[in-house]
C-alpha positions in Angstrom: 0.1 0.1 -0.2 1.5 3.5 -1.3 2.3 6.2 1.3 -1.1 8.2 -0.2 -3.4 5.4 0.2 -2.1 4.7 3.8 -2.7 8.8 4.6 -6.1 8.8 2.8 -7.1 5.7 5.0 -5.9 7.1 8.0 -7.6 10.4 7.4 -11.2 8.5 6.9 -10.7 6.2 9.8 -10.0 9.4 12.0 -13.4 10.7 10.7 -15.4 7.9 12.0 -13.4 7.3 15.3 -13.7 11.1 16.1 -17.3 11.3 15.1 -19.5 12.6 17.9 -22.8 11.1 16.4 -21.4 7.8 16.1 -19.6 7.8 19.7 -23.3 8.7 21.4 -24.1 5.1 20.6 -21.2 3.3 21.9 -17.6 2.4 21.8 -15.4 2.1 18.4 -13.2 -0.7 18.7 -12.3 -1.2 15.0 -12.7 0.7 11.8 -11.6 -0.8 8.3 -12.0 1.2 5.0 -12.7 -0.1 1.6 -12.0 3.0 -0.7 -12.6 0.9 -3.8 -16.5 0.7 -2.2 -16.6 3.8 -0.6 -17.5 1.9 2.7 -16.2 2.0 6.2 -16.6 -1.3 8.1 -17.1 0.1 11.8 -17.0 -2.5 15.1 -18.9 -0.8 17.7 -19.7 -1.9 21.3 -23.1 -0.3 21.9 -23.8 0.9 25.3 -25.4 -1.7 27.5 -24.2 -4.5 25.0 -21.6 -7.4 25.9 -20.9 -8.2 22.3 -19.6 -5.7 19.3 -21.8 -4.7 16.4 -20.9 -4.3 13.0 -21.8 -1.2 11.1 -21.0 -0.7 7.3 -21.4 3.2 6.8 -21.4 4.2 3.1 -19.5 7.6 2.6 -18.5 10.5 -0.1 -17.1 13.4 0.1 -18.8 17.0 -1.5 -18.0 20.5 -1.3 -19.8 22.3 1.4 -19.9 25.7 2.8 -16.9 25.0 5.2 -14.8 22.9 2.6 -14.7 19.3 1.8 -17.0 17.4 3.7 -17.1 13.6 4.2 -20.5 12.6 4.2 -22.1 9.4 5.5 -25.4 8.4 3.0 -26.4 5.3 4.4 -25.4 2.6 7.1 -26.3 -1.3 7.1 -25.8 -3.8 9.8 -26.4 -7.6 10.2 -28.5 -6.9 13.3 -32.2 -6.5 11.9 -33.6 -3.6 14.3 -30.4 -1.5 13.7 -30.6 -2.0 9.8 -34.3 -1.2 9.8 -33.7 2.4 12.2 -30.7 3.1 10.0 -32.6 2.9 6.8 -35.6 4.8 8.1 -33.2 7.5 9.2 -30.9 7.9 6.4 -33.9 8.2 4.0 -34.1 12.1 5.5 -30.8 12.5 6.6 -27.1 12.2 6.2 -24.2 12.6 8.3 -22.0 15.7 7.5 -18.6 16.5 8.7 -16.1 19.3 7.3 -12.6 17.6 7.0 -9.5 19.5 7.9 -8.4 22.2 5.4 -5.3 20.0 4.4 -7.4 16.8 4.7 -10.0 18.0 2.5 -7.9 19.4 -0.3 -6.1 15.7 0.1 -9.4 13.7 -0.1 -10.4 15.8 -3.5 -7.0 14.7 -5.1 -7.1 10.9 -4.3 -10.9 10.7 -5.0 
């Protein structure tokens, strides 16, 4: 893996690991990135649970008022209840976060 793809993946991982919206639901144990499909696999131990749950977050980048934003447009999960709630919620919402200026430019160049 090249230096640029390593840096890109680390930037995306940090986005998910530091995302306050996701952290509201539990502790993130691991994040893996599939840049070919623009999917982040997030292993999270949900509050009150004893076994981790795996989420599949579909993301893309867009230009926003604050620069380049990373947008989560869909979340899938093997747990049916979470999958149904996520599908319902993401019909009318996305999760957006502006990337730091350098990371935003970097993401635009690579994607």
